[in-house]
C-alpha positions as a Markdown table, in Angstrom:
| # | Residue | x | y | z |
|---|---|---|---|---|
| 1 | Met | 57.3 | 59.8 | 84.1 |
| 2 | Arg | 56.4 | 57.1 | 86.5 |
| 3 | Lys | 59.4 | 55.5 | 88.4 |
| 4 | Thr | 60.3 | 52.5 | 89.8 |
| 5 | Ser | 62.4 | 51.2 | 93.2 |
| 6 | Ile | 64.1 | 48.3 | 92.5 |
| 7 | Ile | 64.7 | 46.9 | 95.9 |
| 8 | Ile | 67.2 | 43.5 | 96.5 |
| 9 | Leu | 68.7 | 42.3 | 100.0 |
| 10 | Thr | 71.7 | 41.3 | 100.0 |
| 11 | Trp | 73.4 | 38.7 | 102.3 |
| 12 | Asn | 77.2 | 37.7 | 101.0 |
| 13 | Gln | 76.7 | 36.0 | 97.2 |
| 14 | Ile | 78.4 | 39.1 | 96.2 |
| 15 | Asp | 79.0 | 37.2 | 92.7 |
| 16 | Tyr | 75.1 | 36.8 | 92.4 |
| 17 | Thr | 74.6 | 40.2 | 93.6 |
| 18 | Lys | 76.7 | 41.6 | 90.9 |
| 19 | Leu | 75.1 | 39.6 | 87.8 |
| 20 | Cys | 71.6 | 40.6 | 89.1 |
| 21 | Ile | 72.5 | 44.5 | 88.9 |
| 22 | Asn | 74.6 | 44.6 | 86.4 |
| 23 | Ser | 71.7 | 42.7 | 84.3 |
| 24 | Ile | 69.6 | 45.6 | 85.6 |
| 25 | Arg | 72.3 | 48.0 | 84.2 |
| 26 | Leu | 71.9 | 46.5 | 81.1 |
| 27 | Tyr | 68.4 | 45.8 | 80.4 |
| 28 | Thr | 66.3 | 48.3 | 82.0 |
| 29 | Lys | 64.9 | 51.5 | 81.2 |
| 30 | Pro | 64.7 | 54.5 | 82.8 |
| 31 | Asp | 63.7 | 56.0 | 85.0 |
| 32 | Tyr | 64.0 | 53.2 | 88.3 |
| 33 | Glu | 66.0 | 53.3 | 91.2 |
| 34 | Ile | 67.8 | 50.5 | 92.8 |
| 35 | Ile | 68.0 | 50.4 | 96.4 |
| 36 | Val | 70.0 | 47.7 | 98.2 |
| 37 | Val | 69.4 | 46.6 | 101.7 |
| 38 | Asp | 72.5 | 44.4 | 102.8 |
| 39 | Asn | 72.3 | 42.4 | 106.0 |
| 40 | Ala | 75.8 | 42.3 | 107.7 |
| 41 | Ser | 77.7 | 40.4 | 104.5 |
| 42 | Thr | 81.2 | 39.7 | 105.0 |
| 43 | Asp | 82.5 | 38.7 | 101.3 |
| 44 | Gly | 83.1 | 42.1 | 100.1 |
| 45 | Thr | 79.2 | 43.1 | 99.0 |
| 46 | Val | 79.7 | 45.6 | 101.4 |
| 47 | Glu | 82.4 | 47.5 | 100.0 |
| 48 | Trp | 81.5 | 46.5 | 96.1 |
| 49 | Leu | 78.0 | 48.7 | 96.9 |
| 50 | Lys | 80.1 | 51.5 | 98.2 |
| 51 | Glu | 81.4 | 52.2 | 95.4 |
| 52 | Gln | 78.6 | 52.4 | 93.2 |
| 53 | Ser | 77.1 | 55.5 | 92.0 |
| 54 | Asp | 73.6 | 54.5 | 91.2 |
| 55 | Ile | 72.9 | 52.5 | 94.0 |
| 56 | Thr | 71.5 | 53.9 | 97.3 |
| 57 | Ala | 72.7 | 51.3 | 100.1 |
| 58 | Ile | 71.7 | 50.3 | 103.1 |
| 59 | Phe | 74.0 | 48.8 | 105.7 |
| 60 | Asn | 72.7 | 46.5 | 109.1 |
| 61 | Asp | 75.2 | 45.7 | 111.4 |
| 62 | Ile | 73.2 | 42.3 | 112.3 |
| 63 | Asn | 71.1 | 39.9 | 109.7 |
| 64 | Lys | 67.5 | 41.5 | 110.1 |
| 65 | Gly | 66.3 | 38.9 | 107.8 |
| 66 | Phe | 64.0 | 39.5 | 104.7 |
| 67 | Pro | 60.8 | 41.1 | 106.0 |
| 68 | Ala | 62.3 | 43.7 | 107.7 |
| 69 | Gly | 65.0 | 44.2 | 104.8 |
| 70 | Cys | 62.4 | 45.4 | 102.6 |
| 71 | Asn | 60.5 | 46.9 | 105.0 |
| 72 | Gln | 63.8 | 48.9 | 105.0 |
| 73 | Gly | 63.9 | 49.6 | 101.3 |
| 74 | Ile | 59.9 | 50.3 | 100.8 |
| 75 | Leu | 60.6 | 52.8 | 103.7 |
| 76 | Lys | 63.8 | 54.5 | 101.4 |
| 77 | Ser | 62.2 | 54.2 | 98.3 |
| 78 | Thr | 61.0 | 57.4 | 95.7 |
| 79 | Gly | 59.1 | 55.4 | 93.3 |
| 80 | Asp | 55.2 | 55.1 | 92.6 |
| 81 | Val | 55.9 | 51.6 | 91.7 |
| 82 | Ile | 58.1 | 48.5 | 94.2 |
| 83 | Val | 60.2 | 45.5 | 92.8 |
| 84 | Leu | 61.4 | 42.8 | 95.5 |
| 85 | Leu | 64.1 | 41.1 | 93.7 |
| 86 | Asn | 66.5 | 38.4 | 94.9 |
| 87 | Asn | 69.8 | 38.7 | 94.1 |
| 88 | Asp | 70.1 | 35.7 | 92.7 |
| 89 | Ile | 68.1 | 37.3 | 89.6 |
| 90 | Phe | 69.4 | 37.7 | 86.2 |
| 91 | Val | 66.8 | 40.1 | 84.3 |
| 92 | Thr | 66.1 | 39.8 | 80.7 |
| 93 | Pro | 65.1 | 42.4 | 77.7 |
| 94 | Arg | 61.9 | 44.5 | 78.2 |
| 95 | Trp | 61.2 | 42.3 | 81.4 |
| 96 | Leu | 60.3 | 45.8 | 83.7 |
| 97 | Asp | 58.1 | 47.1 | 80.4 |
| 98 | Asn | 56.1 | 44.3 | 80.2 |
| 99 | Leu | 55.4 | 44.1 | 84.0 |
| 100 | Leu | 54.8 | 47.4 | 83.8 |
| 101 | Ser | 52.4 | 47.3 | 81.1 |
| 102 | Cys | 50.2 | 44.5 | 82.8 |
| 103 | Leu | 50.7 | 46.4 | 86.5 |
| 104 | Asn | 49.2 | 49.0 | 85.0 |
| 105 | Ser | 46.3 | 48.5 | 82.8 |
| 106 | Ser | 43.7 | 48.3 | 85.7 |
| 107 | Asp | 43.2 | 49.9 | 88.4 |
| 108 | Lys | 42.5 | 46.2 | 90.4 |
| 109 | Ile | 45.2 | 45.0 | 89.6 |
| 110 | Gly | 47.7 | 45.4 | 92.9 |
| 111 | Ala | 51.3 | 43.0 | 91.9 |
| 112 | Val | 52.4 | 41.0 | 89.2 |
| 113 | Gly | 55.3 | 38.9 | 89.0 |
| 114 | Pro | 56.5 | 36.6 | 86.2 |
| 115 | Cys | 57.8 | 33.2 | 85.3 |
| 116 | Ser | 61.4 | 31.8 | 85.8 |
| 117 | Asn | 62.9 | 28.6 | 85.3 |
| 118 | Ser | 63.3 | 28.3 | 88.9 |
| 119 | Ala | 59.9 | 29.2 | 90.6 |
| 120 | Gly | 56.9 | 28.9 | 93.0 |
| 121 | Ala | 53.5 | 29.0 | 93.2 |
| 122 | Asn | 52.8 | 28.0 | 89.9 |
| 123 | Gln | 54.9 | 30.1 | 87.9 |
| 124 | Ile | 57.5 | 27.6 | 86.2 |
| 125 | Leu | 58.5 | 28.1 | 83.0 |
| 126 | Tyr | 60.6 | 24.6 | 81.7 |
| 127 | Val | 63.7 | 25.7 | 79.4 |
| 128 | Asn | 66.6 | 24.1 | 78.1 |
| 129 | Tyr | 69.5 | 27.2 | 77.5 |
| 130 | Glu | 72.3 | 26.4 | 78.9 |
| 131 | Asn | 74.5 | 29.3 | 79.3 |
| 132 | Leu | 73.4 | 33.2 | 80.0 |
| 133 | Asp | 74.4 | 34.0 | 75.9 |
| 134 | Glu | 71.7 | 31.3 | 75.3 |
| 135 | Met | 69.2 | 32.0 | 77.9 |
| 136 | Ile | 69.3 | 35.9 | 76.5 |
| 137 | Ser | 68.3 | 34.8 | 73.2 |
| 138 | Phe | 65.7 | 32.8 | 74.5 |
| 139 | Ala | 64.2 | 35.8 | 76.6 |
| 140 | Thr | 64.4 | 38.6 | 73.9 |
| 141 | Asn | 61.8 | 36.4 | 71.6 |
| 142 | Tyr | 59.8 | 35.3 | 74.2 |
| 143 | Asn | 59.4 | 38.4 | 76.3 |
| 144 | Lys | 56.8 | 40.1 | 74.0 |
| 145 | Ser | 54.1 | 41.9 | 76.2 |
| 146 | Asn | 51.0 | 40.0 | 75.1 |
| 147 | Glu | 48.0 | 40.5 | 77.6 |
| 148 | Lys | 46.1 | 37.1 | 76.4 |
| 149 | Leu | 48.8 | 35.6 | 78.4 |
| 150 | Trp | 48.1 | 37.7 | 81.9 |
| 151 | Arg | 46.0 | 35.6 | 84.4 |
| 152 | Glu | 45.1 | 36.2 | 87.8 |
| 153 | Arg | 46.3 | 34.1 | 91.1 |
| 154 | Thr | 45.4 | 33.9 | 94.5 |
| 155 | Arg | 49.2 | 34.2 | 95.2 |
| 156 | Leu | 52.7 | 35.2 | 93.5 |
| 157 | Ala | 56.2 | 33.8 | 94.1 |
| 158 | Gly | 58.5 | 36.5 | 96.2 |
| 159 | Phe | 61.5 | 36.5 | 93.9 |
| 160 | Cys | 60.3 | 38.7 | 91.3 |
| 161 | Phe | 57.1 | 40.8 | 93.1 |
| 162 | Ala | 56.0 | 44.3 | 91.2 |
| 163 | Val | 53.7 | 46.1 | 93.8 |
| 164 | Lys | 51.8 | 49.6 | 93.5 |
| 165 | Lys | 53.3 | 51.8 | 96.0 |
| 166 | Thr | 49.4 | 52.6 | 96.6 |
| 167 | Val | 48.9 | 49.9 | 97.2 |
| 168 | Ile | 51.5 | 49.3 | 99.9 |
| 169 | Asn | 50.1 | 52.3 | 101.4 |
| 170 | Glu | 47.0 | 51.1 | 102.1 |
| 171 | Val | 48.0 | 47.3 | 102.4 |
| 172 | Gly | 50.6 | 48.3 | 104.7 |
| 173 | Leu | 54.4 | 46.2 | 105.0 |
| 174 | Phe | 55.7 | 43.4 | 105.3 |
| 175 | Asp | 54.9 | 41.0 | 108.4 |
| 176 | Glu | 58.1 | 40.7 | 110.6 |
| 177 | Arg | 57.1 | 37.8 | 112.2 |
| 178 | Phe | 58.1 | 35.1 | 108.6 |
| 179 | Phe | 61.6 | 35.7 | 110.1 |
| 180 | Pro | 63.9 | 35.6 | 108.7 |
| 181 | Gly | 61.9 | 34.2 | 105.1 |
| 182 | Asn | 59.5 | 32.1 | 104.2 |
| 183 | Tyr | 55.7 | 32.5 | 103.7 |
| 184 | Glu | 55.7 | 36.7 | 103.8 |
| 185 | Asp | 55.2 | 37.1 | 100.0 |
| 186 | Asp | 52.5 | 34.3 | 100.5 |
| 187 | Asp | 51.0 | 36.2 | 103.9 |
| 188 | Tyr | 51.4 | 40.0 | 101.3 |
| 189 | Cys | 49.8 | 38.6 | 98.6 |
| 190 | Phe | 46.4 | 37.5 | 100.9 |
| 191 | Arg | 46.9 | 40.9 | 102.3 |
| 192 | Ile | 46.5 | 42.7 | 98.7 |
| 193 | Arg | 43.4 | 40.2 | 97.6 |
| 194 | Gln | 42.2 | 40.8 | 101.4 |
| 195 | Ser | 41.8 | 44.1 | 99.7 |
| 196 | Gly | 40.2 | 44.0 | 97.1 |
| 197 | Tyr | 42.9 | 44.0 | 94.3 |
| 198 | Lys | 44.3 | 40.9 | 91.7 |
| 199 | Leu | 47.2 | 39.3 | 91.5 |
| 200 | Met | 48.8 | 38.9 | 88.0 |
| 201 | Phe | 51.2 | 36.0 | 86.7 |
| 202 | Cys | 52.8 | 37.8 | 83.4 |
| 203 | Ala | 53.3 | 34.3 | 81.3 |
| 204 | Asp | 54.9 | 36.9 | 78.8 |
| 205 | Thr | 57.5 | 37.7 | 80.9 |
| 206 | Phe | 60.7 | 35.4 | 81.6 |
| 207 | Ile | 63.9 | 36.4 | 84.1 |
| 208 | His | 66.6 | 33.7 | 85.2 |
| 209 | His | 66.5 | 33.0 | 88.5 |
| 210 | Tyr | 69.0 | 30.8 | 89.9 |
| 211 | Gly | 67.5 | 30.0 | 93.1 |
| 212 | Asn | 67.6 | 30.3 | 97.0 |
| 213 | Val | 71.7 | 30.7 | 97.1 |
| 214 | Ser | 71.2 | 33.0 | 100.3 |
| 215 | Phe | 68.8 | 30.6 | 101.8 |
| 216 | Lys | 71.3 | 28.0 | 101.6 |
| 217 | Thr | 73.5 | 29.1 | 103.9 |
| 218 | Asn | 71.2 | 31.0 | 106.4 |
| 219 | Pro | 72.7 | 31.1 | 110.0 |
| 220 | Leu | 69.6 | 32.6 | 111.7 |
| 221 | Tyr | 67.7 | 29.6 | 112.3 |
| 222 | Glu | 69.2 | 26.6 | 114.2 |
| 223 | Gly | 68.9 | 23.4 | 112.2 |
| 224 | Thr | 68.3 | 24.1 | 108.2 |
| 225 | Ala | 66.4 | 26.4 | 106.2 |
| 226 | Ser | 64.0 | 23.6 | 105.7 |
| 227 | Asp | 63.3 | 23.9 | 109.7 |
| 228 | Ala | 62.7 | 27.7 | 108.9 |
| 229 | Phe | 60.4 | 27.4 | 106.0 |
| 230 | His | 58.3 | 24.8 | 108.4 |
| 231 | Val | 58.7 | 27.3 | 111.3 |
| 232 | Asn | 57.0 | 30.5 | 109.1 |
| 233 | Gly | 54.3 | 27.7 | 107.8 |
| 234 | Arg | 53.1 | 26.8 | 111.3 |
| 235 | Arg | 52.6 | 30.8 | 111.7 |
| 236 | Phe | 51.1 | 31.2 | 108.0 |
| 237 | Glu | 48.6 | 28.9 | 109.4 |
| 238 | Glu | 47.8 | 30.5 | 112.7 |
| 239 | Lys | 47.4 | 34.2 | 111.3 |
| 240 | Trp | 45.7 | 32.8 | 108.3 |
| 241 | Gly | 43.6 | 29.7 | 109.7 |
| 242 | Phe | 44.7 | 27.7 | 106.2 |
| 243 | Asn | 48.0 | 25.8 | 104.9 |
| 244 | Thr | 48.8 | 28.0 | 101.3 |
| 245 | Ser | 50.1 | 25.0 | 99.8 |
| 246 | Tyr | 47.2 | 22.6 | 100.3 |
| 247 | His | 44.7 | 25.8 | 99.8 |
| 248 | Ser | 46.1 | 27.9 | 97.3 |
| 249 | Ser | 47.7 | 25.4 | 94.6 |
| 250 | Ile | 46.4 | 24.9 | 90.8 |
| 251 | Arg | 45.4 | 21.5 | 90.5 |
| 252 | Tyr | 47.6 | 20.7 | 87.3 |
| 253 | Asp | 46.6 | 16.8 | 87.1 |
| 254 | Ala | 42.9 | 17.3 | 87.2 |
| 255 | Ile | 42.8 | 20.3 | 84.6 |
| 256 | Asn | 44.5 | 18.4 | 82.1 |
| 257 | Leu | 42.0 | 15.6 | 82.2 |
| 258 | Ile | 39.4 | 18.4 | 81.4 |
| 259 | Asp | 38.8 | 17.9 | 77.6 |
| 260 | Gln | 40.8 | 21.1 | 75.7 |
| 261 | Ser | 38.1 | 20.9 | 73.0 |
| 262 | Glu | 35.5 | 22.6 | 75.2 |
| 263 | Ser | 37.6 | 25.4 | 76.2 |
| 264 | Arg | 34.8 | 27.7 | 74.3 |
| 265 | Lys | 31.7 | 25.7 | 75.0 |
| 266 | Asn | 29.6 | 27.1 | 78.7 |
| 267 | Leu | 31.3 | 24.5 | 80.7 |
| 268 | Tyr | 29.8 | 23.9 | 83.9 |
| 269 | Val | 32.6 | 23.0 | 86.8 |
| 270 | Leu | 31.9 | 22.6 | 90.6 |
| 271 | Glu | 35.6 | 22.2 | 92.6 |
| 272 | Val | 34.7 | 20.0 | 96.3 |
| 273 | Gly | 37.5 | 21.3 | 98.4 |
| 274 | Cys | 38.5 | 24.3 | 96.4 |
| 275 | Gly | 41.0 | 26.1 | 99.1 |
| 276 | Cys | 41.8 | 29.4 | 98.3 |
| 277 | Gly | 40.0 | 29.4 | 94.5 |
| 278 | Ala | 43.9 | 28.6 | 92.3 |
| 279 | Thr | 42.6 | 25.3 | 90.7 |
| 280 | Ile | 39.1 | 27.8 | 89.3 |
| 281 | Leu | 40.9 | 30.8 | 88.3 |
| 282 | Glu | 43.6 | 28.5 | 86.6 |
| 283 | Ile | 39.9 | 27.0 | 84.7 |
| 284 | Lys | 38.6 | 30.3 | 84.1 |
| 285 | Tyr | 41.6 | 31.2 | 82.2 |
| 286 | Leu | 42.2 | 28.1 | 80.4 |
| 287 | Phe | 37.8 | 27.6 | 79.6 |
| 288 | Pro | 36.9 | 31.3 | 79.3 |
| 289 | Gly | 33.7 | 30.2 | 79.0 |
| 290 | Ala | 33.4 | 28.4 | 82.2 |
| 291 | Lys | 30.4 | 29.2 | 85.2 |
| 292 | Val | 32.8 | 28.1 | 88.0 |
| 293 | Phe | 31.5 | 26.9 | 91.5 |
| 294 | Gly | 33.4 | 25.8 | 94.9 |
| 295 | Ile | 32.9 | 23.7 | 97.9 |
| 296 | Glu | 35.3 | 24.2 | 101.2 |
| 297 | Ala | 35.0 | 23.3 | 104.4 |
| 298 | Asn | 37.8 | 26.0 | 105.6 |
| 299 | Gln | 35.9 | 29.3 | 106.6 |
| 300 | Ser | 38.8 | 31.1 | 105.7 |
| 301 | Ala | 40.3 | 29.8 | 102.2 |
| 302 | Ala | 36.9 | 29.6 | 101.1 |
| 303 | Glu | 36.4 | 33.7 | 102.2 |
| 304 | Met | 39.4 | 34.3 | 99.2 |
| 305 | Ala | 37.8 | 32.9 | 96.4 |
| 306 | Arg | 34.8 | 34.5 | 97.0 |
| 307 | Ser | 35.7 | 37.9 | 94.8 |
| 308 | Phe | 35.5 | 35.5 | 91.5 |
| 309 | Ala | 33.7 | 32.9 | 92.2 |
| 310 | Asp | 30.1 | 30.9 | 93.8 |
| 311 | Ile | 31.5 | 29.3 | 96.8 |
| 312 | Lys | 29.3 | 27.4 | 99.5 |
| 313 | Thr | 31.1 | 26.7 | 103.0 |
| 314 | Gly | 30.1 | 23.4 | 105.2 |
| 315 | Asp | 31.1 | 19.8 | 105.3 |
| 316 | Val | 30.0 | 18.6 | 102.0 |
| 317 | Glu | 29.6 | 14.9 | 103.0 |
| 318 | Asn | 26.9 | 16.7 | 105.7 |
| 319 | Met | 25.3 | 19.6 | 104.2 |
| 320 | Asn | 22.7 | 20.6 | 101.7 |
| 321 | Ile | 23.9 | 20.5 | 98.0 |
| 322 | Asp | 20.8 | 22.4 | 96.4 |
| 323 | Tyr | 22.5 | 22.6 | 92.5 |
| 324 | Pro | 20.0 | 21.3 | 90.3 |
| 325 | Asn | 20.3 | 17.8 | 88.9 |
| 326 | Asp | 21.6 | 17.4 | 85.8 |
| 327 | Tyr | 23.7 | 20.9 | 86.3 |
| 328 | Phe | 27.4 | 20.0 | 85.7 |
| 329 | Asp | 29.4 | 19.4 | 83.2 |
| 330 | Tyr | 32.8 | 18.1 | 85.5 |
| 331 | Ile | 33.1 | 18.2 | 89.3 |
| 332 | Leu | 36.6 | 18.3 | 91.1 |
| 333 | Leu | 37.2 | 16.4 | 94.0 |
| 334 | Ser | 40.2 | 17.5 | 94.8 |
| 335 | Asp | 42.2 | 15.8 | 97.6 |
| 336 | Ile | 38.9 | 14.8 | 99.2 |
| 337 | Leu | 38.0 | 11.8 | 99.5 |
| 338 | Glu | 40.5 | 10.2 | 101.4 |
| 339 | His | 39.2 | 12.5 | 104.5 |
| 340 | Met | 35.2 | 11.0 | 104.4 |
| 341 | Ile | 33.8 | 8.8 | 106.4 |
| 342 | Asn | 31.7 | 7.3 | 103.8 |
| 343 | Pro | 33.6 | 8.6 | 99.9 |
| 344 | Trp | 31.2 | 5.3 | 98.7 |
| 345 | Glu | 27.9 | 7.0 | 99.7 |
| 346 | Phe | 29.5 | 10.2 | 99.0 |
| 347 | Leu | 30.1 | 9.4 | 95.2 |
| 348 | Val | 26.7 | 8.1 | 94.8 |
| 349 | Lys | 24.9 | 11.9 | 96.7 |
| 350 | Ile | 27.0 | 13.8 | 94.2 |
| 351 | Lys | 26.5 | 12.0 | 90.8 |
| 352 | Lys | 23.0 | 13.6 | 90.6 |
| 353 | Tyr | 24.1 | 16.8 | 89.7 |
| 354 | Leu | 26.2 | 15.6 | 87.3 |
| 355 | Lys | 24.8 | 15.7 | 83.0 |
| 356 | Pro | 24.0 | 12.3 | 81.8 |
| 357 | Ala | 27.7 | 11.7 | 81.0 |
| 358 | Gly | 29.3 | 14.0 | 83.4 |
| 359 | Tyr | 32.3 | 13.5 | 84.9 |
| 360 | Ile | 34.1 | 13.3 | 88.1 |
| 361 | Ile | 37.8 | 14.4 | 88.3 |
| 362 | Thr | 39.4 | 13.5 | 91.3 |
| 363 | Gly | 43.1 | 12.8 | 93.3 |
| 364 | Ile | 43.7 | 10.1 | 95.1 |
| 365 | Pro | 46.5 | 8.8 | 97.2 |
| 366 | Asn | 48.2 | 5.5 | 96.7 |
| 367 | Val | 48.5 | 3.4 | 100.1 |
| 368 | Met | 50.5 | 0.8 | 98.1 |
| 369 | His | 53.4 | 3.8 | 97.4 |
| 370 | Phe | 57.1 | 1.9 | 98.8 |
| 371 | Ser | 57.6 | 4.2 | 101.1 |
| 372 | Val | 54.1 | 4.0 | 103.0 |
| 373 | Ile | 54.7 | 0.4 | 103.3 |
| 374 | Leu | 58.4 | 1.0 | 104.5 |
| 375 | Glu | 57.2 | 3.0 | 107.3 |
| 376 | Leu | 54.7 | 0.7 | 108.4 |
| 377 | Phe | 57.4 | -2.1 | 108.1 |
| 378 | Lys | 59.5 | 0.0 | 110.8 |
| 379 | Gly | 56.0 | 0.2 | 113.1 |
| 380 | Asn | 55.2 | 3.7 | 111.5 |
| 381 | Trp | 51.9 | 4.6 | 111.7 |
| 382 | Asp | 51.1 | 8.8 | 111.4 |
| 383 | Tyr | 54.8 | 9.2 | 110.7 |
| 384 | Thr | 54.0 | 12.4 | 108.9 |
| 385 | Asp | 51.4 | 15.4 | 109.4 |
| 386 | Lys | 51.4 | 16.3 | 105.5 |
| 387 | Gly | 51.6 | 12.1 | 104.3 |
| 388 | Ile | 49.3 | 9.3 | 103.3 |
| 389 | Leu | 48.9 | 8.0 | 106.7 |
| 390 | Asp | 48.6 | 11.5 | 108.4 |
| 391 | Lys | 46.1 | 12.1 | 111.2 |
| 392 | Asp | 43.6 | 13.7 | 108.9 |
| 393 | His | 43.4 | 10.6 | 106.3 |
| 394 | Leu | 40.9 | 8.4 | 107.4 |
| 395 | Arg | 40.3 | 5.9 | 104.4 |
| 396 | Phe | 43.0 | 4.6 | 102.4 |
| 397 | Phe | 43.2 | 2.8 | 98.8 |
| 398 | Thr | 44.8 | 0.7 | 96.5 |
| 399 | Leu | 44.2 | 1.2 | 92.4 |
| 400 | Lys | 42.3 | -1.9 | 92.9 |
| 401 | Ser | 39.8 | -0.7 | 95.4 |
| 402 | Ile | 39.8 | 3.1 | 93.8 |
| 403 | Arg | 38.4 | 0.8 | 90.8 |
| 404 | Asp | 35.8 | -0.9 | 93.3 |
| 405 | Met | 34.8 | 2.1 | 94.7 |
| 406 | Phe | 33.6 | 3.9 | 91.2 |
| 407 | Glu | 32.4 | 1.2 | 89.4 |
| 408 | Lys | 29.8 | 0.6 | 92.5 |
| 409 | Ser | 29.0 | 4.0 | 93.0 |
| 410 | Gly | 27.7 | 3.9 | 89.1 |
| 411 | Tyr | 30.6 | 5.5 | 87.3 |
| 412 | Ala | 33.0 | 4.4 | 84.5 |
| 413 | Ile | 36.4 | 5.0 | 84.5 |
| 414 | Asn | 38.1 | 6.8 | 81.6 |
| 415 | Gln | 41.3 | 7.4 | 82.6 |
| 416 | Ile | 43.9 | 6.8 | 86.0 |
| 417 | Asn | 47.2 | 8.2 | 85.6 |
| 418 | Ala | 49.6 | 8.1 | 88.1 |
| 419 | Gln | 51.7 | 10.4 | 90.0 |
| 420 | Thr | 55.3 | 8.6 | 90.2 |
| 421 | Ser | 58.4 | 9.3 | 92.4 |
| 422 | Ser | 62.0 | 7.6 | 91.5 |
| 423 | Asp | 63.5 | 4.6 | 93.7 |
| 424 | Asp | 65.1 | 7.4 | 96.0 |
| 425 | Gly | 67.8 | 4.7 | 96.4 |
| 426 | Met | 65.7 | 1.8 | 97.5 |
| 427 | Gln | 66.0 | -0.7 | 95.2 |
| 428 | Asn | 66.9 | -3.5 | 97.2 |
| 429 | Phe | 63.5 | -3.1 | 99.3 |
| 430 | Leu | 61.7 | -2.7 | 96.4 |
| 431 | Glu | 63.2 | -6.0 | 94.9 |
| 432 | Tyr | 62.3 | -7.3 | 98.1 |
| 433 | Leu | 58.6 | -6.3 | 98.0 |
| 434 | Tyr | 58.4 | -7.3 | 94.0 |
| 435 | Lys | 59.2 | -11.1 | 94.6 |
| 436 | Ala | 55.8 | -10.6 | 97.3 |
| 437 | Ile | 53.3 | -9.4 | 94.3 |
| 438 | Pro | 52.6 | -10.7 | 90.3 |
| 439 | Pro | 55.1 | -8.5 | 88.2 |
| 440 | Glu | 52.2 | -6.5 | 86.7 |
| 441 | Met | 51.6 | -4.8 | 90.0 |
| 442 | Arg | 54.9 | -3.5 | 90.4 |
| 443 | Asn | 54.5 | -0.1 | 89.1 |
| 444 | Glu | 51.8 | 0.6 | 91.8 |
| 445 | Leu | 54.8 | 0.3 | 94.1 |
| 446 | Met | 56.3 | 3.8 | 92.1 |
| 447 | Ala | 52.2 | 5.7 | 92.3 |
| 448 | Leu | 52.5 | 8.5 | 94.6 |
| 449 | Met | 48.7 | 9.0 | 93.8 |
| 450 | Tyr | 46.4 | 8.7 | 90.8 |
| 451 | Thr | 44.2 | 11.3 | 89.8 |
| 452 | Val | 40.7 | 9.9 | 88.0 |
| 453 | Lys | 38.8 | 10.7 | 85.6 |
| 454 | Ala | 35.1 | 8.7 | 86.3 |
| 455 | Gln | 31.9 | 9.4 | 83.7 |
| 456 | Arg | 28.4 | 9.2 | 85.0 |
| 457 | Tyr | 26.7 | 5.8 | 83.5 |
| 458 | Thr | 23.9 | 6.8 | 81.3 |
| 459 | Ser | 20.6 | 4.5 | 81.2 |
């Protein structure tokens, strides 16, 4: 029988740790071991761990951070499978059996992860239970192993991460440059994929996650946990050459505009600006008959997608696009028009590759959002390196200019969806702006971006 090593890091938060470990005892079948790496807790966690006969504990005199602590646990482990589990997790019936069913179903699968109420990497499941009893009742009914709900991903969130020991032996330990934590899981996922293994999201398995209870009070950085997040984000970009949030997010806003009735047809889909291919992978899952293609300017990101799709690399405005005419049912333009020198000319250029009555789907930031106007009032051009006015954006659009651009480029707009924001306590400023525009334009102040579905004109 194979053995699983469940590794948990602790830094205070004893009540969550107790809940987590007791849930493992309740809902996990043998054969497993629990290894806890404590990063110098001062709230009684150390004393409690020493009283537990079924736990192997490692006690650090200082807080070594998350990646180093994971490595300590891995080196101590004796299992064939390693599960890295946050201490603010409450596991559920059949959680590990389901994960192992997927993990062991193929030699090509390197790691798997479940869904949760609080999760990154597009593993969230929106639920409405109000207490643990209701949660367990929900999970008992939900956690039914179903390979049709397993889907390949470019990355998995680290709150619950099951990986084969043989894969760890090949890939190596976690990169401790990502001290004290954040981005070490993204880094590890890309290293696993780089070694030729798949990452699988098990949407048939739900566990409860309280969410970042230790990191909210982590003293290892001067400043906030957000500061640590941004520092490690820069470290990741320096190592890999791309931004994982930007280049490996799934664009559901675009996917949701693909006609679901076409899920069994042999669709031909091109994503321009495909990054690491996260959206392409999701399209392959949701539309099994689809033939998917991508174009990406970032060579490092494109390399990640080449294992599962036909990917071209280059500046799409200037490169030779050598697809046949009338070839694609859908062309997705993922956050690229605002970065182009001449997006109007590009829309004309790309149109011939669409089938007659084929669709362009694109997301475009709205420069009329109230937050952008506020920063301009303050004199803050380039007020952020990731917002609508960042240094990489060359073109800026309102709803009217979006409509004009598509119509003049030979498209009929089929649908425009707005991604909106709350007023964030800015009601007085909004009331001031309302006086300057017609009432029918007020909603445009709340739109962060628009997702546009536009159809090629047919003659």
